[in-house]
Each structure stands twice: as C-alpha cells, then as structure tokens.
NUROKOL-469512 format. One record per residue (C-alpha): residue number from 1; residue in three letters; z, x, y. Coordinates in steps of 0.02 Angstrom, whole numbers, padded with zeros to 5 digits. Layout:
// NUROKOL-469512
{num NUM, residuo ALA, z Z, x X, y Y}
...
This chain:
// NUROKOL-469512
{num 1, residuo MET, z -00009, x -00511, y 01301}
{num 2, residuo PRO, z 00024, x -00655, y 01192}
{num 3, residuo LEU, z 00195, x -00659, y 01103}
{num 4, residuo LEU, z 00202, x -00616, y 00930}
{num 5, residuo SER, z 00265, x -00745, y 00795}
{num 6, residuo PRO, z 00437, x -00697, y 00711}
{num 7, residuo LYS, z 00343, x -00640, y 00559}
{num 8, residuo GLU, z 00204, x -00557, y 00646}
{num 9, residuo LEU, z 00354, x -00463, y 00753}
{num 10, residuo CYS, z 00405, x -00403, y 00579}
{num 11, residuo VAL, z 00253, x -00327, y 00531}
{num 12, residuo GLU, z 00218, x -00245, y 00693}
{num 13, residuo GLN, z 00378, x -00139, y 00689}
{num 14, residuo THR, z 00332, x -00087, y 00509}
{num 15, residuo MET, z 00150, x -00043, y 00570}
{num 16, residuo ARG, z 00225, x 00055, y 00719}
{num 17, residuo PHE, z 00330, x 00163, y 00602}
{num 18, residuo LEU, z 00180, x 00193, y 00483}
{num 19, residuo ASP, z 00078, x 00240, y 00624}
{num 20, residuo GLY, z 00178, x 00405, y 00638}
{num 21, residuo ALA, z 00221, x 00411, y 00445}
{num 22, residuo LEU, z 00050, x 00401, y 00365}
{num 23, residuo PRO, z -00086, x 00540, y 00366}
{num 24, residuo LYS, z -00257, x 00479, y 00435}
{num 25, residuo PRO, z -00366, x 00385, y 00337}
{num 26, residuo PRO, z -00457, x 00403, y 00228}
{num 27, residuo CYS, z -00330, x 00414, y 00090}
{num 28, residuo ARG, z -00266, x 00318, y -00058}
{num 29, residuo VAL, z -00102, x 00216, y -00022}
{num 30, residuo LEU, z -00006, x 00137, y -00163}
{num 31, residuo GLU, z 00100, x 00005, y -00081}
{num 32, residuo VAL, z 00255, x -00043, y -00192}
{num 33, residuo GLY, z 00314, x -00207, y -00167}
{num 34, residuo CYS, z 00161, x -00277, y -00079}
{num 35, residuo GLY, z 00219, x -00459, y -00070}
{num 36, residuo SER, z 00083, x -00566, y 00022}
{num 37, residuo GLY, z -00026, x -00414, y 00067}
{num 38, residuo VAL, z 00000, x -00424, y 00257}
{num 39, residuo ILE, z 00033, x -00238, y 00265}
{num 40, residuo ALA, z -00092, x -00182, y 00142}
{num 41, residuo GLY, z -00217, x -00289, y 00238}
{num 42, residuo ARG, z -00184, x -00195, y 00393}
{num 43, residuo LEU, z -00199, x -00028, y 00327}
{num 44, residuo ALA, z -00356, x -00068, y 00236}
{num 45, residuo GLY, z -00419, x -00122, y 00401}
{num 46, residuo ARG, z -00387, x 00044, y 00458}
{num 47, residuo GLY, z -00487, x 00127, y 00339}
{num 48, residuo TYR, z -00364, x 00160, y 00209}
{num 49, residuo SER, z -00400, x 00134, y 00021}
{num 50, residuo VAL, z -00241, x 00033, y -00041}
{num 51, residuo THR, z -00187, x -00029, y -00198}
{num 52, residuo GLY, z -00047, x -00161, y -00190}
{num 53, residuo LEU, z 00088, x -00183, y -00327}
{num 54, residuo ASP, z 00204, x -00315, y -00346}
{num 55, residuo PRO, z 00306, x -00395, y -00483}
{num 56, residuo SER, z 00265, x -00560, y -00431}
{num 57, residuo ALA, z 00096, x -00639, y -00492}
{num 58, residuo GLU, z 00095, x -00760, y -00349}
{num 59, residuo ALA, z 00123, x -00614, y -00222}
{num 60, residuo ALA, z -00018, x -00503, y -00297}
{num 61, residuo ALA, z -00137, x -00658, y -00288}
{num 62, residuo ASP, z -00093, x -00674, y -00105}
{num 63, residuo CYS, z -00130, x -00494, y -00075}
{num 64, residuo ARG, z -00289, x -00502, y -00163}
{num 65, residuo ALA, z -00338, x -00651, y -00050}
{num 66, residuo GLN, z -00312, x -00506, y 00087}
{num 67, residuo GLY, z -00466, x -00420, y 00015}
{num 68, residuo VAL, z -00349, x -00292, y -00063}
{num 69, residuo LEU, z -00346, x -00229, y -00247}
{num 70, residuo ALA, z -00173, x -00295, y -00294}
{num 71, residuo ILE, z -00087, x -00276, y -00478}
{num 72, residuo GLU, z 00049, x -00374, y -00550}
{num 73, residuo GLY, z 00180, x -00273, y -00627}
{num 74, residuo ASP, z 00341, x -00158, y -00619}
{num 75, residuo PHE, z 00330, x -00005, y -00536}
{num 76, residuo LEU, z 00410, x 00104, y -00662}
{num 77, residuo SER, z 00269, x 00056, y -00794}
{num 78, residuo PHE, z 00136, x 00072, y -00666}
{num 79, residuo ARG, z 00000, x 00207, y -00727}
{num 80, residuo GLY, z -00149, x 00227, y -00593}
{num 81, residuo PRO, z -00310, x 00297, y -00650}
{num 82, residuo ASP, z -00312, x 00438, y -00506}
{num 83, residuo PRO, z -00159, x 00511, y -00405}
{num 84, residuo PHE, z -00132, x 00439, y -00235}
{num 85, residuo ASP, z -00103, x 00520, y -00065}
{num 86, residuo VAL, z 00041, x 00412, y -00024}
{num 87, residuo VAL, z 00171, x 00312, y -00109}
{num 88, residuo LEU, z 00236, x 00177, y 00006}
{num 89, residuo PHE, z 00403, x 00078, y -00021}
{num 90, residuo THR, z 00396, x -00073, y 00099}
{num 91, residuo ARG, z 00579, x -00143, y 00067}
{num 92, residuo SER, z 00564, x -00119, y -00114}
{num 93, residuo LEU, z 00634, x 00043, y -00180}
{num 94, residuo HIS, z 00818, x -00028, y -00160}
{num 95, residuo HIS, z 00776, x -00160, y -00282}
{num 96, residuo ILE, z 00697, x -00049, y -00423}
{num 97, residuo GLU, z 00813, x -00019, y -00579}
{num 98, residuo SER, z 00846, x 00156, y -00549}
{num 99, residuo PRO, z 00817, x 00257, y -00376}
{num 100, residuo ALA, z 00809, x 00423, y -00473}
{num 101, residuo LYS, z 00678, x 00352, y -00596}
{num 102, residuo ALA, z 00577, x 00281, y -00453}
{num 103, residuo ALA, z 00577, x 00440, y -00357}
{num 104, residuo GLY, z 00513, x 00533, y -00511}
{num 105, residuo HIS, z 00382, x 00404, y -00556}
{num 106, residuo ALA, z 00324, x 00411, y -00373}
{num 107, residuo HIS, z 00321, x 00618, y -00388}
{num 108, residuo GLY, z 00216, x 00589, y -00531}
{num 109, residuo LEU, z 00094, x 00463, y -00460}
{num 110, residuo LEU, z 00062, x 00584, y -00300}
{num 111, residuo LYS, z -00063, x 00715, y -00286}
{num 112, residuo PRO, z 00010, x 00898, y -00243}
{num 113, residuo GLY, z 00063, x 00879, y -00047}
{num 114, residuo GLY, z 00057, x 00697, y -00050}
{num 115, residuo ARG, z 00174, x 00592, y 00038}
{num 116, residuo ILE, z 00320, x 00470, y 00007}
{num 117, residuo VAL, z 00359, x 00346, y 00133}
{num 118, residuo ALA, z 00502, x 00230, y 00130}
{num 119, residuo GLU, z 00556, x 00075, y 00251}
{num 120, residuo GLU, z 00721, x 00016, y 00171}
{num 121, residuo LEU, z 00896, x -00073, y 00172}
{num 122, residuo ALA, z 01050, x 00044, y 00181}
{num 123, residuo VAL, z 01162, x -00104, y 00133}
{num 124, residuo GLU, z 01326, x -00004, y 00130}
{num 125, residuo ARG, z 01299, x 00041, y 00322}
{num 126, residuo MET, z 01358, x -00127, y 00374}
{num 127, residuo ASP, z 01527, x -00135, y 00454}
{num 128, residuo ILE, z 01653, x -00281, y 00508}
{num 129, residuo GLU, z 01598, x -00281, y 00686}
{num 130, residuo THR, z 01408, x -00283, y 00657}
{num 131, residuo ALA, z 01425, x -00418, y 00519}
{num 132, residuo ARG, z 01523, x -00527, y 00630}
{num 133, residuo TRP, z 01386, x -00501, y 00764}
{num 134, residuo PHE, z 01252, x -00544, y 00632}
{num 135, residuo TYR, z 01341, x -00708, y 00564}
{num 136, residuo GLU, z 01393, x -00776, y 00734}
{num 137, residuo LEU, z 01220, x -00750, y 00785}
{num 138, residuo CYS, z 01161, x -00837, y 00639}
{num 139, residuo SER, z 01274, x -00976, y 00676}
{num 140, residuo LEU, z 01213, x -01000, y 00853}
{num 141, residuo LEU, z 01031, x -01002, y 00811}
{num 142, residuo GLU, z 01063, x -01129, y 00682}
{num 143, residuo ALA, z 01172, x -01240, y 00795}
{num 144, residuo ALA, z 01035, x -01225, y 00935}
{num 145, residuo GLY, z 00904, x -01290, y 00801}
{num 146, residuo LEU, z 00799, x -01121, y 00832}
{num 147, residuo MET, z 00829, x -01072, y 00646}
{num 148, residuo ARG, z 00840, x -01170, y 00480}
{num 149, residuo PRO, z 01023, x -01162, y 00399}
{num 150, residuo ASP, z 01056, x -01038, y 00259}
{num 151, residuo PRO, z 01075, x -01141, y 00100}
{num 152, residuo GLY, z 01150, x -01002, y 00018}
{num 153, residuo ARG, z 01294, x -00977, y 00131}
{num 154, residuo ASP, z 01462, x -00914, y 00045}
{num 155, residuo PRO, z 01612, x -01028, y 00099}
{num 156, residuo LEU, z 01722, x -00927, y 00003}
{num 157, residuo ALA, z 01699, x -00763, y 00090}
{num 158, residuo ALA, z 01855, x -00704, y 00184}
{num 159, residuo SER, z 01770, x -00602, y 00336}
{num 160, residuo ALA, z 01595, x -00569, y 00395}
{num 161, residuo LEU, z 01585, x -00411, y 00299}
{num 162, residuo ASP, z 01635, x -00495, y 00143}
{num 163, residuo ARG, z 01510, x -00617, y 00160}
{num 164, residuo TRP, z 01376, x -00479, y 00185}
{num 165, residuo PHE, z 01413, x -00396, y 00023}
{num 166, residuo ARG, z 01433, x -00553, y -00073}
{num 167, residuo ASP, z 01264, x -00608, y -00005}
{num 168, residuo HIS, z 01192, x -00455, y -00067}
{num 169, residuo GLU, z 01282, x -00456, y -00234}
{num 170, residuo HIS, z 01180, x -00611, y -00284}
{num 171, residuo GLU, z 01020, x -00496, y -00271}
{num 172, residuo SER, z 00989, x -00389, y -00417}
{num 173, residuo HIS, z 00979, x -00195, y -00393}
{num 174, residuo VAL, z 01026, x -00183, y -00216}
{num 175, residuo HIS, z 01052, x 00005, y -00205}
{num 176, residuo ALA, z 01144, x 00087, y -00076}
{num 177, residuo GLY, z 01037, x 00188, y 00061}
{num 178, residuo GLU, z 01132, x 00356, y 00014}
{num 179, residuo ASP, z 01080, x 00331, y -00175}
{num 180, residuo MET, z 00901, x 00325, y -00118}
{num 181, residuo LEU, z 00900, x 00468, y -00007}
{num 182, residuo VAL, z 00985, x 00576, y -00141}
{num 183, residuo ALA, z 00853, x 00515, y -00270}
{num 184, residuo LEU, z 00702, x 00545, y -00158}
{num 185, residuo GLY, z 00787, x 00720, y -00078}
{num 186, residuo THR, z 00796, x 00780, y -00265}
{num 187, residuo ARG, z 00602, x 00758, y -00287}
{num 188, residuo PHE, z 00530, x 00782, y -00119}
{num 189, residuo GLU, z 00546, x 00887, y 00040}
{num 190, residuo LEU, z 00610, x 00753, y 00169}
{num 191, residuo ASP, z 00525, x 00780, y 00352}
{num 192, residuo ARG, z 00588, x 00627, y 00416}
{num 193, residuo VAL, z 00750, x 00525, y 00384}
{num 194, residuo GLU, z 00807, x 00406, y 00522}
{num 195, residuo SER, z 00909, x 00243, y 00551}
{num 196, residuo ALA, z 00818, x 00074, y 00612}
{num 197, residuo PRO, z 00855, x -00096, y 00662}
{num 198, residuo TYR, z 00840, x -00207, y 00507}
{num 199, residuo LEU, z 00954, x -00372, y 00539}
{num 200, residuo PHE, z 00810, x -00457, y 00651}
{num 201, residuo ARG, z 00706, x -00469, y 00486}
{num 202, residuo TYR, z 00831, x -00587, y 00410}
{num 203, residuo LEU, z 00842, x -00701, y 00553}
{num 204, residuo CYS, z 00632, x -00693, y 00590}
{num 205, residuo GLU, z 00622, x -00763, y 00411}
{num 206, residuo ARG, z 00699, x -00911, y 00463}
{num 207, residuo ILE, z 00664, x -00933, y 00657}
{num 208, residuo GLU, z 00552, x -01067, y 00708}
{num 209, residuo PRO, z 00361, x -01019, y 00710}
{num 210, residuo SER, z 00335, x -01076, y 00893}
{num 211, residuo ASP, z 00320, x -01000, y 01058}
{num 212, residuo ARG, z 00500, x -01036, y 01077}
{num 213, residuo GLY, z 00535, x -00952, y 00921}
{num 214, residuo ALA, z 00433, x -00791, y 00970}
{num 215, residuo ARG, z 00534, x -00778, y 01121}
{num 216, residuo VAL, z 00703, x -00790, y 01028}
{num 217, residuo ALA, z 00631, x -00677, y 00892}
{num 218, residuo LYS, z 00590, x -00537, y 01020}
{num 219, residuo TRP, z 00751, x -00566, y 01110}
{num 220, residuo VAL, z 00844, x -00536, y 00935}
{num 221, residuo PHE, z 00747, x -00373, y 00901}
{num 222, residuo GLU, z 00781, x -00311, y 01079}
{num 223, residuo LEU, z 00962, x -00346, y 01070}
{num 224, residuo GLU, z 00990, x -00267, y 00906}
{num 225, residuo SER, z 00891, x -00107, y 00951}
{num 226, residuo LEU, z 00990, x -00096, y 01118}
{num 227, residuo ARG, z 01157, x -00121, y 01043}
{num 228, residuo ILE, z 01111, x 00017, y 00910}
{num 229, residuo VAL, z 01086, x 00138, y 01050}
{num 230, residuo GLU, z 01251, x 00097, y 01152}
{num 231, residuo PRO, z 01312, x 00106, y 00996}
{num 232, residuo THR, z 01408, x -00049, y 00973}
{num 233, residuo LEU, z 01309, x -00108, y 00814}
{num 234, residuo ARG, z 01265, x 00002, y 00642}
{num 235, residuo ALA, z 01092, x 00023, y 00601}
{num 236, residuo VAL, z 01064, x -00037, y 00419}
{num 237, residuo GLY, z 00884, x 00002, y 00414}
{num 238, residuo LEU, z 00826, x 00171, y 00340}
{num 239, residuo ARG, z 00663, x 00260, y 00357}
{num 240, residuo VAL, z 00606, x 00410, y 00252}
{num 241, residuo VAL, z 00446, x 00510, y 00246}
{num 242, residuo GLY, z 00439, x 00670, y 00129}
{num 243, residuo ARG, z 00306, x 00766, y 00045}
{num 244, residuo ARG, z 00280, x 00818, y -00141}
{num 245, residuo ALA, z 00279, x 01010, y -00140}
{num 246, residuo ARG, z 00113, x 01081, y -00188}
C-alpha cells in the first residue's frame, strides 16, 4: 500500500473519525470551514449531499472545484433553505466568534434528531512537556531539511509553553476546548467526547510532499499517538458527536 502524503495523512485521519461519527448516506451535511473542499469532496463521493461553508471566497471556489456546493460566508449569518441531518465543524468551531452562539445556530439548522459533529483543537490542554516535545521536533525536522522553517517563530517566548500560547494569540477567536464542550453540551445530547492526536497536523502542513516526507509524517503521527497512550504527551485534539433532541 503506497504511503500517504503528509496532507493526505491528515485527511485520512479525519475520514476515519467521520466513518464512525456520521449517519449512513444519503443525508444532508453542512461542513463549516470546508477549506479547499477535500473532506467535502470525499463525503460527496460516498453519497452524502454536502454543502460547504467558508468565510474565504478562494476556499469556497476551491471547494466548488471539487464538485461540491460551497458558499462563501460567516456561519452565524448562514441560513439554509432546508434543515440538515448533520452540521460538521472541521477545525472551525474554535475560530467562530462565540461557541454558545455557534451551538445555538447549529441547533436551529438541524432536523430533530440531527447530529452535531466536531473535530477541534483544545488549545488549553497543552502542557510544558508536550510543548517542549513539539517545538524540539519542529527544530529537528527543520534542521534536517524535511520541513520548511516557521517564519512566525516568536523569539521572545520564555518557554515552549509560553511560545505555544503566544503562537495562538495571533489567531482570532481561539476558544478553549472546555468552552466548546460546555456550549455544545448545553444544546445537544453528547454521545461521544474524546481526545485525539492533533500536533501532527501542524507539522504535516510544512513537511515536504515527497516519499521521504510521507515516511516522516507517518512516523510523527504514530509517535504522537503512542506517547499519548503511554501517557507522556497531552492530547490537544478534541472530537465530539452529539444529537439534537427530537
């Protein structure tokens, strides 16, 4: 079996999660934060009726190029013509202005019994040992020429953990995982809440797209997964599946 490219590895991990999180097709799915449409395209290929939504006009156009209906716009302002069976947040809920407003709006977009699914970042779960491991691995891969340097590196960070939170201060509306859980739990019956590897995603965005890069990406993902199980690393990924009460 051929190795997956670094970016394909990330897509494959998301699809494995969705295999157990989504109802069987056919059903109507709204993907919030569809980006280039890779996930939406995969779901459409499996028989789902997918609408992609993204605030970026370029991303929405890329998604449409995948053969998927995609709309440029803000989630809190979005109004669908018909209720959805699933509202899917793919690493987008932590950026939306208010998790509580987002959960309420998602509730209104779903059919009774509809499903809320989120694959997210729990930024606050990072600890000093995990941050040190992550940034030391970044430096190693950069020094080996396997990963392009990070132009946004903060030279003023006093520690790896300080650097992590400084890095995420530059992004707007990075909400804590616990805040998202409270918001979703207030509106939905949560059937599944779990931690997951996430740091490999940052690295796969920058690892070279070669056979060598594919091997390194696979090693990084497996190493992070193993160390979470040990446990010597904290999992900063958060996955949630819930239902709108009928």
